TIZA-302256 format. One record per residue (C-alpha): z, y, x; residue in one letter. Coordinates in pm, whole numbers, padded with zeros to 5 digits, always signed. Layout:
BEGIN
ZYXa/...
***
This chain:
BEGIN
+00025+00005-00004m/-00103+00344+00089p/+00201+00563+00303k/+00322+00860+00087n/+00225+00674-00260r/+00284+00895-00569q/+00412+00775-00898l/+00200+00832-01224h/+00342+00931-01556l/+00213+00916-01867n/+00365+01003-02193a/+00253+00771-02504f/+00318+00978-02781l/+00373+00817-03124r/+00455+01055-03387n/+00823+01074-03427v/+00882+00805-03152g/+00786+00463-03109q/+01144+00301-03215h/+01027+00182-03565e/+01412+00380-03700a/+01309+00670-03529a/+01217+00865-03845w/+01555+00766-03994r/+01753+00954-03722l/+01951+01249-03895p/+01772+01514-03656e/+01420+01381-03759t/+01181+01628-03902r/+00963+01386-04129i/+00683+01664-04164a/+00659+01611-03798s/+00389+01344-03849v/+00111+01556-03961t/+00221+01866-03816d/+00006+02018-03531i/+00318+02251-03397e/+00509+01896-03356h/+00270+01762-03111y/+00221+02127-02947r/+00563+02114-02814n/+00532+01759-02738l/+00239+01846-02504a/+00424+02136-02362r/+00713+01909-02284i/+00519+01660-02097a/+00312+01949-01915e/+00667+02055-01785k/+00758+01759-01645g/+00376+01793-01443k/+00333+01436-01613l/-00017+01312-01542d/-00133+01248-01914a/-00045+01246-02272i/-00153+00948-02461f/-00242+00855-02812f/-00282+00514-03003a/-00545+00455-03231d/-00519+00252-03563h/-00845+00262-03762p/-00642+00086-04089v/-00303+00158-04271l/-00103-00145-04099k/+00107-00401-04351d/+00461-00257-04409r/+00344+00111-04450a/+00626+00173-04630q/+00896+00133-04355d/+00780+00370-04095r/+00515+00649-04004p/+00234+00536-03855w/-00020+00707-03662d/-00149+00922-03918s/-00409+01173-03725l/-00684+01086-03551d/-00616+01075-03167p/-00957+01222-03082f/-00926+01490-03290t/-00560+01577-03202l/-00617+01579-02806i/-00904+01795-02860a/-00693+02053-03047a/-00402+01985-02762l/-00640+02110-02522s/-00634+02447-02616g/-00237+02475-02554v/-00217+02306-02226t/-00350+02401-01901e/-00355+02076-01644r/-00222+01767-01824i/-00442+01463-01910g/-00529+01426-02230l/-00603+01019-02310v/-00727+00873-02667a/-00775+00531-02779t/-01089+00448-02932a/-01218+00105-03014s/-01522-00049-02892t/-01570-00264-03195t/-01576-00004-03454y/-01761+00247-03276n/-02125+00286-03102d/-02159+00367-02729p/-02370+00711-02761y/-02171+00883-03005g/-01863+00779-02843l/-02003+00849-02493a/-02113+01221-02666r/-01762+01281-02771r/-01562+01223-02488f/-01838+01425-02253a/-01776+01697-02487t/-01399+01655-02464l/-01406+01671-02065d/-01621+02013-02104h/-01378+02141-02323v/-01077+02074-02162s/-01211+02147-01803k/-01202+01824-01668g/-00877+01645-01842r/-01003+01382-02083a/-01010+00996-02085a/-01055+00709-02312w/-00825+00423-02375n/-01093+00132-02469a/-00950-00121-02720v/-01141-00405-02867t/-00863-00339-03211t/-00692-00683-03281a/-00598-00592-03621n/-00841-00830-03854a/-00780-00564-04155a/-00969-00295-03983a/-01301-00466-04028a/-01295-00380-04424a/-01291-00034-04382n/-01634-00035-04131f/-01868-00233-04368s/-01797-00568-04186l/-01800-00896-04372g/-01512-01037-04102h/-01360-00905-03801h/-01500-01021-03469p/-01328-01338-03289d/-01180-01211-02944p/-01458-01351-02683d/-01715-01192-02925a/-01501-00814-02900r/-01495-00829-02537y/-01829-00950-02501e/-01936-00633-02671r/-01692-00420-02504a/-01822-00499-02182a/-02177-00397-02269e/-02043-00071-02479f/-01858+00005-02135l/-02157-00041-01881d/-02356+00194-02156i/-02115+00457-02183v/-02112+00528-01825n/-02494+00510-01790r/-02502+00763-02068l/-02229+00950-01873w/-02464+00896-01548d/-02756+01019-01721s/-02751+01392-01608w/-02785+01485-01221d/-02448+01732-01112d/-02769+01933-01046d/-03016+01909-01372a/-02939+02255-01529i/-03148+02491-01300v/-03133+02815-01513g/-03368+02958-01355d/-03442+03273-01544k/-03758+03385-01349g/-03963+03092-01370s/-03839+03008-01704g/-03696+02680-01610t/-03383+02596-01781f/-03331+02206-01654i/-03504+02009-01426d/-03666+01726-01597p/-03622+01530-01297d/-03233+01518-01308g/-03220+01379-01646i/-03278+00989-01685h/-03329+00788-01998r/-03120+00440-02040l/-03375+00228-02229d/-03100+00005-02240h/-03181-00345-02465h/-02871-00552-02473g/-02714-00828-02715k/-02506-00574-02904h/-02699-00243-02855f/-03045-00089-02817d/-02966+00268-02643v/-03272+00499-02529a/-03059+00781-02381g/-03032+01041-02195p/-02705+01197-02356l/-02785+01510-02474e/-02426+01670-02304v/-02460+01784-01928p/-02275+01603-01691r/-01873+01681-01729s/-01642+01830-01484p/-01491+01474-01391q/-01836+01325-01380g/-01740+01112-01622r/-01383+01098-01825p/-01138+00871-01670v/-01114+00508-01842v/-00818+00382-01947f/-00756+00025-02085q/-00486-00176-02265a/-00397-00492-02327g/-00288-00800-02085s/-00502-01107-02209s/-00719-01309-01971e/-01039-01156-02110p/-00851-00759-02144g/-00750-00847-01775k/-01092-00913-01665d/-01307-00614-01830l/-00993-00403-01709a/-01076-00545-01338a/-01466-00425-01392r/-01430-00071-01558f/-01088+00081-01572a/-00910+00321-01397e/-00575+00291-01513a/-00435-00002-01719i/-00193-00003-01997f/+00005-00304-02010t/+00337-00454-02171a/+00540-00612-01898q/+00950-00639-01982p/+01032-00841-01654v/+00981-00778-01315l/+00844-01133-01182d/+00573-01155-01467e/+00502-00805-01359a/+00479-00808-01017q/+00212-01127-01152a/+00028-00958-01343f/+00021-00655-01089y/-00129-00886-00791s/-00374-01082-01038d/-00549-00779-01171v/-00564-00636-00837k/-00720-00905-00690a/-00966-00949-00973r/-01070-00531-00911v/-01132-00632-00579r/-01365-00949-00658a/-01578-00681-00850y/-01599-00510-00529g/-01391-00254-00656r/-01104-00025-00452d/-00760-00175-00642p/-00602+00130-00477e/-00822+00363-00707k/-00687+00120-01034v/-00352+00239-01150h/-00163-00033-01313i/+00103+00138-01565l/+00325-00095-01759p/+00488+00063-02095g/+00875+00183-02054l/+01108+00291-02353s/+01428+00451-02203t/+01776+00523-02356f/+01908+00783-02188i/+02285+00863-02132g/+02518+01063-01925g/+02707+00739-01880t/+02571+00345-01922e/+02813+00293-02228e/+02669+00634-02389e/+02332+00520-02302a/+02397+00189-02444g/+02559+00334-02778r/+02258+00527-02829l/+02031+00241-02802q/+02281+00071-03085e/+02226+00395-03296t/+01884+00317-03321f/+01876-00075-03354e/+02137-00032-03650d/+01913+00182-03858l/+01607-00101-03842t/+01495-00266-04132l/+01454-00661-04077p/+01160-00662-04335t/+00963-00476-04125y/+01053-00603-03805g/+00988-00978-03954l/+00648-00842-04061a/+00542-00743-03679q/+00702-01039-03557l/+00440-01292-03788k/+00138-01045-03689r/+00226-01110-03320v/+00305-01507-03363t/+00142-01608-03663g/+00475-01759-03795i/+00687-01596-04130d/+01041-01614-04045y/+01143-01442-04360s/+01310-01728-04505s/+01519-01797-04170h/+01842-01699-04141d/+01906-01369-03941l/+02219-01507-03757d/+02047-01842-03647d/+01908-01879-03287v/+01544-01858-03291v/+01305-02019-03046r/+00917-01867-03101v/+00703-02185-03001p/+00417-02127-02690a/+00102-02019-02871r/-00114-02341-02928g/-00363-02301-03208e/-00138-02040-03411l/-00357-01762-03592a/-00263-01514-03388s/-00470-01282-03270d/-00181-01078-03043q/-00190-01368-02750k/-00056-01181-02487s/+00229-01010-02695r/+00283-01380-02861h/+00355-01532-02496d/+00596-01205-02411l/+00765-01310-02717v/+00760-01678-02641h/+00933-01604-02300h/+01205-01396-02446l/+01305-01657-02675t/+01301-01953-02429a/+01467-01754-02169t/+01756-01638-02361e/+01981-01754-02664t/+01854-01518-02930l/+01934-01485-03303t/+01640-01379-03496l/+01867-01037-03574r/+01887-01000-03192q/+01509-01088-03168l/+01409-00802-03396l/+01691-00562-03286r/+01526-00628-02910r/+01154-00599-03004l/+01244-00272-03219s/+01228-00029-02919a/+00923-00142-02743g/+00747-00445-02888r/+00752-00607-02585g/+00748-00346-02330h/+01018-00275-02081r/+01376-00123-02177i/+01580+00078-01965a/+01909+00212-02101t/+02144+00359-01851g/+02208+00716-01684t/+01945+00933-01544p/+01965+00765-01178e/+01991+00388-01327q/+01659+00482-01456i/+01478+00657-01182a/+01645+00315-00972d/+01411+00100-01203t/+01103+00282-01208i/+01153+00314-00806v/+01238-00040-00787h/+00932-00153-00974w/+00699+00128-00812f/+00792-00026-00441e/+00813-00352-00515n/+00432-00456-00637g/+00487-00418-01017a/+00355-00054-01150a/+00162+00235-00981d/+00353+00400-01236g/+00445+00387-01612f/+00344+00470-01951n/+00676+00643-02075l/+00714+00519-02482i/+01009+00783-02552p/+01201+00592-02890p/+01214+00923-03055a/+01059+01262-03024l/+01080+01511-02882p/+01438+01404-02800t/+01358+01090-02577s/+01066+01297-02379l/+01305+01582-02324e/+01565+01342-02193a/+01319+01193-01941f/+01164+01523-01835v/+01508+01716-01776d/+01701+01429-01622n/+01475+01161-01452v/+01199+01392-01286v/+01380+01604-01106p/+01525+01259-00985i/+01194+01144-00889l/+01077+01457-00759q/+01408+01471-00520k/+01341+01138-00396r/+00986+01265-00307g/+00772+01017-00508l/+00664+01260-00794f/+00507+01576-00799r/+00690+01905-00798t/+00396+02109-00972d/+00026+01986-01002y/-00202+02021-00699e/-00512+01975-00902g/-00700+02104-01214t/-00865+01758-01357t/-00708+01442-01420l/-00891+01264-01172r/-00726+01449-00892e/-00346+01411-01081h/-00428+00994-01043l/-00612+01035-00688g/-00914+00887-00814l/-01266+01016-00682d/-01511+01205-00848r/-01774+00911-00922p/-02133+00984-00794t/-02436+00932-01041v/-02561+00559-01025t/-02850+00406-01148r/-02916+00125-00964a/-02932-00146-01286s/-03119-00043-01579r/-03067-00355-01746t/-02687-00467-01852f/-02593-00780-01688v/-02298-00957-01821a/-02007-01078-01621a/-02056-01426-01459a/-01887-01718-01606e/
***
């Protein structure tokens, strides 16, 4: 690993907090779920903390048990476009599905956002696991995982080539000769693949970052392979150190096998933190959240992840979630996480639901600011993470607690910036601006 390596920290912002009971806290303002002022405040807090980026999920379908908690109601792309106008440096990451979008339209939107934000745009590419989304997009069925990832690989290849379809110096702007664009600086794709036919070029000139940064979220085998081919930052759920180290080593090796530089692909596990002045205070804070959880909601989420209905089980009986096998779940990596949790610990069903309430399989750290910082540094220095996607349990309070109390410790230890040194997200992440490449006009599928 390089010397003077720096942590990368993003803030995953889910309405009033990731914890399923955050909306029930006395201080939570319900109207914040759709109030742009709430999100503007969150963006400013994250930028005050010099975080790399703010990160928004996307769920193109209203989830089951919507009566139990608020969901991500606002379109993430529209939201980050709005937030680009009230921030100056922080990166802006929006999730968008490769299953329920088209490459040209998505490439156009993100290239435009990169211009609008002056080089701070990023796309979190996902394949969408929720099968119910198909009914919202005129599809008779939700594609299986292999089909979704095959489509995603072709999709990402096209988007990158569309972003490269303009040379950096294609705009001449010669008023004397009347030449605005050098036609030799713009290039068609003429892509004809299994899933898409795209002529190109993009009508948006090459953007400030060359290409917006590509994130990828997921920990399944096809997800890891897709990330190794295309992603520049990877959002993953890794609750324990040894599994995080194995994931880190595996993905970095896959990146290298694709001829890419592993140091230019950042692995960022999710981290949910409960911060207190003492360890006991932090523990009581976590219990406050967990005491407000609704078993009906937790059971529905457990069924979605495992394919097993535990609603008839006694909440105080010990639970053992079996290994995946042939169970009808499309959440393979999350199922594996829950199986491992119940295989390595003795937990009642009630305890399991409480454990999953904050992070849904992500790492949870509870303690003083120093203890939280110690956890972050330990993972960072021991081959488990290049940084973290912070998942605040409640917003804005948990984000403020981290920015005000943990960030200064990481800065004092010399592991996190005290100010932004660049203006683009690529600069924050230490990524090079991509050069225009057109080595291949035809999409080539990954080797088996």
